[in-house]
N, C-alpha and C positions, 0 to 999 in steps of 0.2 A: 692395120696389123687384122685389123675384120675383112678387109679388101681380100688380102694376102690367104689367109684363112681359108676366104672363099675359093681363090682361085684352084688351089691347092687341091681342093675337095671338089674340085669340077661345077662348082655354082657359080651362079651369079646373084652375084651382091647390090643392090639398091643403094643408094646414096639416100640418108636423109633428106626429107625437105626442107630448105635455108627458110622457107616461108612460113613455114608454120611453128616454127620457134616462139613465139610468145605463146601462143595458144598450147603447146607442150607444156611448158613454164607454170598457165594458171594450171592446167590440170593439175601437173606436179605439186602445186602449192593444196591444191583440193583436197589431192591423197591423200597427203601427208598432213593433213591437219590443222598446215600451218597459223594459218588466219585464222579471226575470228568469224565462227557462223551466224552471221546474220544476214539473213535475206534480206530482198531489194524488193519492194513497191514498184509498181507502174502509175505514173500518172501521164492521161490525155492530155494533153492541155492542143485548144483550138488556134490555130495563125490565122495571121491574116490574111493568110489565101487559102483559107478552109483547107487547110490537111492539116491531120494532124501531128504533133511531136510528143513520141514517146521519152517519158521524163521520168528516169530511176532514180528513187529515191529511198533513205534511211529511214522507216517509218519510228517514230520515238517507243513507239507503243511494243515496237521488237528489240529494239535498242536498249532501253532501260529495264525489262526482267531478264533478258540476258546477261547484261552483265553481273545486277542485284544477286543473279543465280548462281556465276562461275565465279566470279571477279568481284566479290563486294566491296573491297577497299576502295577499288575506284568510282565508286559511288558511297559511301558511307564513310568512309575515310579510317576503316575500323576492318579485318582479318575478319570477322563472321558476321552476320546476319543479327546475330542476336546483341552483342557491341552497338551495331551499328542502328537497331531501335532506340538503345538507350543514350544514343548520340542525336538523333532526328529528336527524343523528348525533351534533350537538355536543349537543343536550335531554338524548337519552337517556342518554349519558354521564355527564353532571352529575347525574339526575335517578340513575342507578341507585346515588350514595351516598345519597342518601334515603330512597328504598324501593329497596332492593334485590331485593323478594322480591315483585314485580310480576309478573304470569304471562307478562309481555310478553319479560322477560329469558328464561327458560324454553323459549320455544316459537318466537320468530324471532330467528334470526340477523342479519339484512343488516335494524337499528332506522332506516336511513335511511329505510326506505319504510312505516313506523309512525308515525300522525299522532297525537299525543297530544291528547284533547280532555274537556273535564269539563261536563256534564248538569246542568242550573242550572231546580229547579220553585219555581213563588211563586204568592200569591195578589195581584190588584188590584183595585180598584173596579171592581164591576161594574153593572147595572142593578138597580132598583127594592132598592136597598140590600142589593145581594147580591156576594158575592166569584167573581171571572174567576180561574181558573188556568192558568195559561201555563206550557210545558214548550218549552224552549229546549235546545242545544247552543252548543259555539263548540270554538274551538280556543285552546291558551292562549297559542300562540307572536304576539306580535301583531304590526303590518305599519308601526305607526311611533310615536314619543315621543320629546319632547323632554328627558327624561333623560340625562344625561349620565354618563359612566365616575365613578364615585367615590374620588378617591385618599385622600380628607381623612380619614377613620374612626379614631379610636385609641383602645380603650378603656382606661377608667381605674380599671377595678375587677380587672378578668380580662386576664390576662397570656399574652399570646401562648404558647404551649405551645416551649418551649425542646429538647424529648424528641423532638422530629418535624423533619422535614427539607422543610420546601414547599417548596423550591425545587425539588428534585426532580419532587413534584407535579407541579407547575402548568411544568415544561418539558414535561409530559407530557400537562397539559392541552389539548382543544380549546377556540384561542383566540376561535373565534364562540359559547361558553360568553357569552363576554365582553356580544359584541352581540345578547343574544336581549333582548326586550323583552315585559312584561306587555301583554293585552289593555284597557289601563285608558282608551288614548286614544282619539281619532278619537269617530265617532258611535256610537252603541250598536246601532245596526241593521246595521252593518259585519259585526262580527264573533261577534253574536250573533242565530244561525238558528233560529226557532221551527219544533215541530215538532205542536204542537197547543194549539189555543186552546178552552176551555171554560167556556161561561158557566154561573152559577153559579145562572139560574132551573131548571136541571135538576136542583131542590135532592133529590128524592126517591130519585138514582139515580148523586147527585154523587161521591160517593167511591167507588163500584162503579167507575164508569166512568175513573175516573181513575189505578185500581192497575191495574183491566184494559189500559189503554191504552201506562200505565208496563212491566206486563209484556211487550207487544207489542215496546216500544220499545229495552227488555233482549235479549231475541230478535237482536233485527235488530243492535245492536251488537256481538253474539255472533260475528254470521254476517260483519261485516264485521271483525272481530278474526281468523279464523278463514281464512274463505274470499278477504277483500278484493275489491277493486275495480277498475277498471282508469281510469287515467288517462294517454292516449293510448296508446302503448307501453307504458309501465309499469306493474306492478303495486304498490299500495298499499294497504294496511293503516290499521286504526283501533285505539286504543288509552283506554280511560277511565282517567284520571288522580285525579279527584275527581268526586264529586255537592253540590250545592252549593247551600244554601237556607237557612228560617230554624229557629228548634225544635219549631218546630206542622210546618213541612214535612216533617221529618225522623219527626216522631211519627204522620203520619198515611203515610206508604209505607212505612216499615217497619216497623211492627202493635209498635212500641216496648211492652215490658212492663216493662223497666228507663230510667229517661229524666227530665226535668225536671217532666214534669207526674206523676210518682210517686213524688216528693220526701215526705215524713213528714212530718205536723205533731205527732203526738205519739209518735210512732214513730221512732227514725233508720231512714231506710229510702237502698238507693244511687239517686243521682238522675241519674246520667252514663250514655250508651249506651258511653264509649268507655273507662270504669273503675271498679271499683267506691265511689265512694267515698260518701257519704256514711252510713255507719253509723258505730256510737260508738265502734269502734274505726280507722277509717279518713275521718273529716272532711272532707267536702268543703271545709273553712273553709281547711285548710291550705294556705299559698300560699308558701310556703318554697322556698329553692333546692332542696332534696330530700324533697318531699312522700311523707308516707307512703303514699298511692295509687300510688302510682308502679310501685311494683312490679304493680299488678294492672292494668296498661292492657292489655284483648284476651284475658284470660284466660276468662272468658263472654260466649257470645252476647245482646247484647239484646233479643233475639226467641222466641217460640216456634219448636218445630225443624218444625213440621208448619204453620207460616205465616211463612216466611221474609220480605225483604224484597222490594219493586216490583220492584226491578233486580238481583233474584240470578244472573240469568241471564248479564251481563253481567261479562266476564275481567275479573278485579283483584287481590285475594291469598286465595287458599282459607285459609291461618291465621287473617288477622283482616279480613273483608270489612265489620266498621260500620266501620275506617278509612278506608273513602270517603267516609262522611260525618261531613265536616270544619266546624273550628269557624271561621269564618270572622272577619275583623277588627272587619267591617263592622257585624254582629249583636250582637257581646260587647262592643266599645267604645261606637260612636254610639249605636246604639240598643240598649243594656244597661248598661254602668258611669256610662258618662259621663255617662248620662239620673240616675242614682243621686247621682251626683255634685256636679253643676249643683244638681239640686234639692234639695238639703242644705245645700248653701253658700249658695245665696240665705236660703233659710230660716235657717241659721245665722247670716246679718246681723239678719236679720231682728228673730229674740230676741233679740239685741244691741242693738237701738233702732238701726240702724246706717243705717237708713233714716227716723230720724225716731221719737222716742219716742211721740205722740202719734196720736189715730187708731186705728182697728181694724184686722184683718188687709189685709181689702181695700185700705182706702185706701194703706197701707205696701205692698203688691204694685205698688200704680199708682205711686205714687214710683219703684220699684223700674225699672217699665217704662220709665219716664220715664230714665232711667238710662242704661237700654238702649238707647233711642233716639240717645240722646247719643251713646254708642256707635258706634253702627253709620253716625249722620254722620260722624265723623271717620277710621273706617277703609274711607267706601264701598261697605259694605254694607248690603243688604238682606235683611230676614228674614219667612216667610209668616206665622207667631205676630202679632196684632197685639196681645195684650196678657198683662198674668200675671194669672193667677189661682188659687183655689185646683184648680177643678176641673183646668185647665191641667196642675196641680202636682198631682194627684191625692191633693190632701191634705182629710182629712176631718175628723181634731180630729187632737190633740195624742199620741196612741198608734199615728197611722197613719205610714207611711214613707212620704215623697212623693219623686216623681220625675217627671220633663221628659214628658208626654205631646208629645215634637216629631219633627220629621223629622231625617234625620242630619243637615242642613246645619244645621238649627237648635241644632242639639246642638251643632256645632263654634263657632258663634257664640258662645252661654251659656258655654261652655268660655273662651271667649278672654276674655269681658266679664268672666266671675268672676278669671281672671287678674288684668284691669286696676282691678278693682275691689279687689282684695286688697293692692296694689299701694298704691293710694289711701289704704285703710285701715291699714295698717301704719304712714302716716305722720301718721295722728288719733289711735292708739290708747293713746300717752300711756306710762305705769311699769308698767301693767297687762301682767304679765312672761306668765302665762300667755294669756290673749289673743294676747299677740304670738309665744306660741311657736306656739300653734294658727295664727294666720294664718302663719308661717313654713311650717309643714307643709303648711297649703292650698297656697299659693304654690307650692311646690316640685309639688304632685301636680300640679296646673293646669298647670304648665310641662311634667312628664315625660311627661301625655297627650297634650298636641298636638304635643310632640316626636316622640313612638313613632310613630303615626299618619303625621304626615309624613315622618318616617324611611323606613317602608315603602314612600310612593310617590316619594320620590327615589331609591329604587334599582331596578335593572332587573331581570328574571325569577330571576335567582342573584346573588347577595351573594356579597363577599368574605369569609374570614373573619375579619377586624376588624371587618364591618361589622356581618357579623352576630351578632358578640359587642355591638356597642355597641349594635344593637336587644334585645338580649335584658338586657341590666345599666338598659334607659329601661325597660322595662316590669316588669322587676323589682321596680324602684325606685320604678314609678307602684304595685305591689300593695301595696311596704311602706308608703309615705304610707297610700294607702286603708286599709290596714287598721290604721294608728295611729289614725286618724283614726274611725274606727268603735270602736276601742278605747274612745278619752275618750269619745264620745260615748253608749255604755253605761254607763261608769263615771259621768258625771252625768244621768243618767236622761233621754236626748231620743235621742227615736226620728229618727235620721240616720245618711245611709252606711247602708244597708242591707247587709249581706252577701247577694248569691243567688248562683243557679247559674250565672250569666253571669261571675263572676268566678272561679268554677273553671274554666268554659270557658277563659278567659282563661289562665290556668297552663297550659290544655293546652297555646295555640299558645308560650305559652314552651318549655315542657319539648319542645315536636317542635323547637323551634329549637337549647337547651340539648345536647338532643342529638347533634345535630349537628356541635356545638363539642365535646361532647367521645370522639364517633367523628374527631378530628381532618379532616372534609368539609373541604375544597378549597372550593369553590362549596357556598355555604347556601341551600338554595334559601326565596326569599322569601313571605312569607308571601298578598303580594299575588297570588299564583296561584291560591288560592282565594278570593278575597276579592269580594263582593256589588256593589258600590258601584256597578260600571255595569250588572248586571245589573237593580237597582231602576229604574232609569233605563231600562232597557230593557221593563221589567215596566209601566210607569207609562204609556209609552206606545203600546204594544199594546193596554192596556186601555181607553185613551181613543177608541181605534181605534176596536171591539170593540161601543165604547154604541153608537153610532149608527147601527149593521147591525142589521137585523129578525135575530128568533132560530132564523125557518126557516132564514139563510142566514150564521149567525155565523161558522161552522166553516172555512167557503173563502174566503167573500167578506175576512174579515180578513186570512185568509192573504195573499190577491191583491194588498190594499193595499201591504203588507207588502215581496212582491217588488216591487213598482213604485214605493214610496219608495226600497228600499233602493239599486235601478237609476240611481235618479234622484243617489243622494249618492255611491255611486261615481263616477258622471260628473265630479261636481261635482267631489269631492276629483281628481281627474285621477288615476285609480288602476286 
């Protein structure tokens, strides 16, 4: 139409250049103010070939003031800054009982102006089979949730202490503590804010670049903790309460000399960065209520004195800085112990010929997958895995311990499938008392595994004492059941139910909760505060954005796409 009008008027019409479509789109987004207007900073990294690489990143000193002033709900969990300050005061009041040695309590008198944040880092799928690193931070205060206040939890084994008056403590407790939500709800883009995206194509300088940029962020958080920033006319500060990630991430950024990668195969060596467990005198396999390694918590640093962790500049706890790197339930359970449990249970069923006696292992796995598909159809769920195979369960021979190499969501579905199959098999086992005993323990352990994770998600940021006691009971009972099955398998010369470091790390989560119960804390910190399930979703989405972008502009283009998408989501949710 435009060309026809130009021809009639005797003018020549230039066609729009198709090579500048993306540029014009970016200009339109900026012109109409669709995106969050957070400026980028540039870090010059010196590569091994002495050339400098420009790395664009979102500085937390600019991101947090912008969001706190214009969109306070995503930072404070409340629609206004004034209401958010009340939530901050309530959070730190409850957090003081959990971790009273944090540097924030000796530095800041008015805690209603200190925003608690967590730093997360991990690797996702990148170009050319490489890994893309995403470093982000978040406010631990959630902005909305469907989780109702629990009033029904009642422990069955741990008695509510009678030598301590909870009534007086609860009367002094800020009622807003019970109104604090976790940030596990809503879209992951809204409460997780990226700082930098590093593609794995920079393989030769990959690790050094990650460590340098993290040290830079540590100094930024130190400045936000001490100097603060302005939100309108109010002065606010920022304090790091946790660093989240998987064990590989911790090993990289902390330069660990004592961790899961250092466990001994011939000689016993400490294998935990939180304690000295792993030696002959301090077995990491001790999962009792009072493990022997409990007294060695935070006695020695897990890194060299001249090579501290990358975030050493961020203020935390000078007496136990490694406490910042927490064990979260997502990686220890859904991507850890649950993987071993589900694979071991299925291979136990196969060895007992519960999926048919004829045929080879591949045929039996195919039959098991058929049962799994029927289970998914009955509960109305879908799974990412398409078949059962020896490669899926990392099974090479009878001397290898199987584990399910699946996503966290698929692992949960497998756990529920094992529960259903165990109930069905109990009705078919007949008079074999030994198998019936094993199946009863297997069923109880599967139910406890499902229940303990659901319990965490069904409670708010801080739990009541009774709710924390129920969580500990379920978690400890799961450890007891898994340990019994591992012992039974060992006695019968079966390579099933492996005892791995992640089971020890789960014991740390339970010991953390039990410590609060023993100290008679009124508000028990929910482990969901440091859970990574929402962060994994965020990492996957951001890595998917970066895969379609040219490496020359991947640093800032990915962040621009995020800012646009986050602004649209905020309008969509009417926040």
